[in-house]
N, C-alpha and C positions, 0 to 999 in steps of 0.2 A: 342369569350372570355365572359364568363357569369360574370356580374358585379353586386354586390349589393351595396347600397348607404345608409347611415345613416347621418342623420344632427343633430346636437346640436346647440341650441342656437337660434339667432334672424332672422328675416325674410330676412335679408340681405345675411345671411348664407344659408336660405333655398333656396334663388335665386340661388346663386353660385353653391350650388349641381344640380339644375335642369339643369343649364347651363352646368356644367360638364357630366351631363347625356347626354344631348343632343349631345354634341361636341363627347363623346366617342361612342356613338351610330352611328354617322356619319362615325366614322372609324372603324364600324364593331363590336363593343360591344353589348352585349345583355343584358338589365337590368333584374334582378331577384330580387324578393321581400324577398326572403330567404337567408341569408348569408350563410347558409350550403350548399346551391347548387353552391356558387359562386367560381369561379377561382381566382376573385379579390374582395376584400372588401375595399370600400373606405369610410373613416369616415371624416366628415367636422365638427371640433371640435370648441367648445366655451370655453373661459377662464374668463368670466365675474365675476364668483364666485369660490370658493373652490368646491362647491357642483357640478359645471359644469365640472370642472376637474376630480371629482372623478366619475362622471358618464360616462365620456369617458373612463377612465382607465379600468372600470368594464366592458364596452362593448368590449373593446380590448381584454381584458383577456378572455371573453366568445367566442369571434372568436376564438382565439388561441386554446382554449379547444376543441370546437365543429366543427372545420374546420381546420384540421391539415395541409392541403395541400394549402390553399388559401395564395394569395399574400394580405398582410394587409398593407395598406396606410392610413397614417392620415395627414390630411392638416388643415388649419383653425387657429384659434387664440390661442388655446393650443399649438397647433403644433409649432407656433411662438413664444410664451412666454416662453415655458419650453419644448424644444424639447428632452432634455436629459431624462426627466422623463419619456417619451412616448418610447424611444430607450431603456430605462433599462427594460421594460416590457419583451422583447424578441428580439433577432437578426432577427427576421422575421418583426419586424415592421419597415416599412420605413416612414420617415417623411419629409414633404414639407411645408414649410412657406406660409403666405398668399401672399408674393411677387411672390413665386414660382408657385402659383396657375394657372396663365396664360399659363405658360408652361407644366402643369402637365400632359395633354394627350401626349405630344410627349415624356416625361420622361417615361411614362408608355407603350411605343410602339405603340400609335395609330396614324394613319395618318388622321388628322381631316380636313374635308372639309372646304376650306378657306371661304367660304359664312357664317359659322356659327358662328355668333358673338352674336346672340340673342336668345330669345324662340319663338317658334311657338306653344308651348302647355305648360301647366303646370300639370304635371301628377296627376291624381286622386283628381283634385282641381276644385270647381266652380270658385273660386277667383283665378286670376293668380298674384304674385308678380313680380315687374319689379324694379330691381334696377337700379338707376339712378345716384347714388352717392355714393362714397365711403371716408373714411378717416377721421380722427379727430385729432385735435391738443388742444383741450380743456384741460384748466389747475386743472380739478379735480384731488384732492389728493388721492382720493380712486380708481381710476378707472385705469385699466391695457390697455384698448383698446388704447389709442393714443399711446402706445408701439407697438401694435400688428397690427393697421390699420393706421399708420401715414402720409401716402400719400393721398393728395387730388385728387379726380377723379370725373368727372361728364362725362354722357354718351351724345354724341353729339344729339342736338335736333332732326335731322332728323332719327338718329337711334331709338330715343324714340318713335316718331311717327310711324315709320315701324313696330316698334315690338308691339306697343299698338294695331294698325290696323290689324295685322295678329293675334292676341290673341282673339280680338273680332271677327274677321271673323271666328276663330275656335270655338268659342262658350262659350268664358268665358266673363261672364255679369258684373264682378267687378274686376277692375285691381288696384292694391294696390301699390303705388309708394313708395319705402323703400330706405334707405340709412342709413348710420352711423350718419352723420349730414345733413340730407334730406334739410333742410332749408339753407344750402351753396350752393345749386345746382347751378352751372355756366355753362350751356351747351353752346357749340359752334354751331352756325348756319351755313349752307353751304355759306352764304355771309361774314362769317368771323366775325359777330357780337355775342355777347354772350347773352343768355336768362336766367333770374334767374327762380326761381321756379313758381311764379305766372304768368310770360309770357309763361313759358312752358305750364302750365295748361289751359291758355287761348287758346293756339294752339290745345291742345287736345280734349277740349270739343266741337269743331267743327267738329272732325273726325265723318263720318257717322256710323250708328250702334246704338243699344240699349246697353247700358253700363254704367258703373259709374266709376268714380276715387275715390279711398279714399287714404288719405294721412296717412302715419304712424307717428311716434313721431317726433316732431318739437319742438326745444327748445324755450323757452318763448321770447327770443331776435330775433327771426326769424320767427315772424307771424306778418306781417305788416298789416295794415287796408286792404290795396288792396286786400290781399289774402283772408281775412275773407268776403270782399265785392264781390269778385268773386265767392267764394263758396256759398253766399246768392244768386246770379244772375243765377245759373244754377242748374237745378236738376240732371245734370251729375256729380257734386261734392258731396260726402257724407257729410252730416251735422255732423260731427265728428273731433275733434281735441284732439289728445292725446298729452299733454303738461307735460314733466317730471317737477316736483316740488322739490322732494328730502328731502326738509324739509323746514318748514314756519317760522323757527326762523333765524332772520338775522345773529346772531353770529353763528350759526352752519353752514349756508350756507358760510359765509367768511371762516370758518375753514376748510369746504370741497373744498374750491377752486372754488366754484361756483361764477359767475359774475354778479348777480342779486341780488335784494333784493325781500322780499315777496311783497311790493307794486307794483314792476314791474310785478309779477306774477298776482297779483289781477286786474291789469290794462288790462292786456292781456284778461283775462278772462270776464272781463266787457266788453271789446270791443266786443268779440264773442258774448255776451248775447245781445249788443246793435244792432248789424247787423243781427245777425243769431239767434233769441231766442229760437227756437226749437233744436238746436244744443246740442250735447252731448261732455261733456267735461271731459276727464279722466286724471289721473295723476299717475305718478310713485313717491313713498315716500320710502326713505331709514331710517330706524330706527337704532337707536343704533350706530351711528357714535360716535367714542371714546370720543369726547368732548360733546356730547348730554347730559346735565343734566336733572333730573327730571321736573325742570322749564322749560327747552328749549322744552322737549317733549310736555308738556301740552301746551306751547304756540303753538306749531305746531298742535296739536290736535284741538284747539279752532279755530284758524284761518282757518283750513280745513274746519271745520264746517261751517263757514261764507261763504264759497265758494259756497256751494250747487252744488258739483261735481256729475257727473253721475256715477261715480266710480274710485276706487284706485286699484294700483296694489302695496301693501305694502309688503317690504321684509326687512330682517335682514342685517345689514352690514356684510361684509365678507372681512377679510383681505387680501390683494393681494401684495405677496412679490414683491418687486421693486417699490412699490408707496410709496408717502410721509407718506400717513397714516399709513402704515405698522410698522412705528416707534413708533406709539403711543400706550399707553396701552387699551386694548379692554376692553369693558363692559362685565359685566356678562351676559352669554348666556341666563339665565332665565329672565332677564331684556329686553333683546332684543326681546326675543320671546312674552313677556308679551306685550310690546309696539306694536309689528307687530299684534298681535291678536287683540288689541283694534282698530286699524286702520281698519283691515279686517272687524271687527263687525260694525265698521261706514259706511265702503263702502256697 
């Protein structure tokens, strides 16, 4: 059976898609790049913004028009958050939630080899993503992800070690650790003890081979000094920390349901600068939250200037049905776009 794969969203989703590809291929599937040639079109969806939902629907409609015989399967966060919206597109659309993703190959009729639990390659990439953690229960009032990925999970330490070594041996020179809340990693070791992220990385850097580890997004409260010091001590850990900020105004942070103040963020950036002066520090900033006044935004802008970050990912607020913030009156779109543009220019 010829299978095409399409991924929307984060690195964790990209890893999930590659794992599904590997598992289906072990059961006799043949990957094809063009969905028009596929017997089965598998879409791994994102729902972090309304735009992500829209892009997924548009792609599904395109498949329905241009491949009238293929089986169309959608999984991922949008499939979890609003399955009815996807099913409404056509009776041909099959929808599976994130919780059903593990059993998806069997649901699709593939008999997967039992030893396939990780990746041996990451198709068409020099970098390989390795998902070591899943799940989030953060109280952010604007985010739908805790509803679509609510179960905490950490990959066992020996599985991570084996997967990284296999990918390095296969020619991948950079391994990107990813997770929904990467800093909450707690992996079980064969001796029954648990390792946190710092302890895991300390094990990884002693594996043989020429490679480096990159850490994806880490929340500000999940970057202890010991992790920064470990990165400073080894050239196998990329000198880059991506730390979501969302807002630098304490009032807006509180309204968002974020659990830290700007001073906490500045403290962690300062720690990175102290232990690893050459490191890059980048941030996510969400503009136009419903309670963000002109004064609050200017406060955010000025404070970000003082941090001297290496780069920003600035994006406008998107109301997500089912979240607390969805009950608030949104700001004018032009205001959100102007604020976003200013931060992009600053970056």
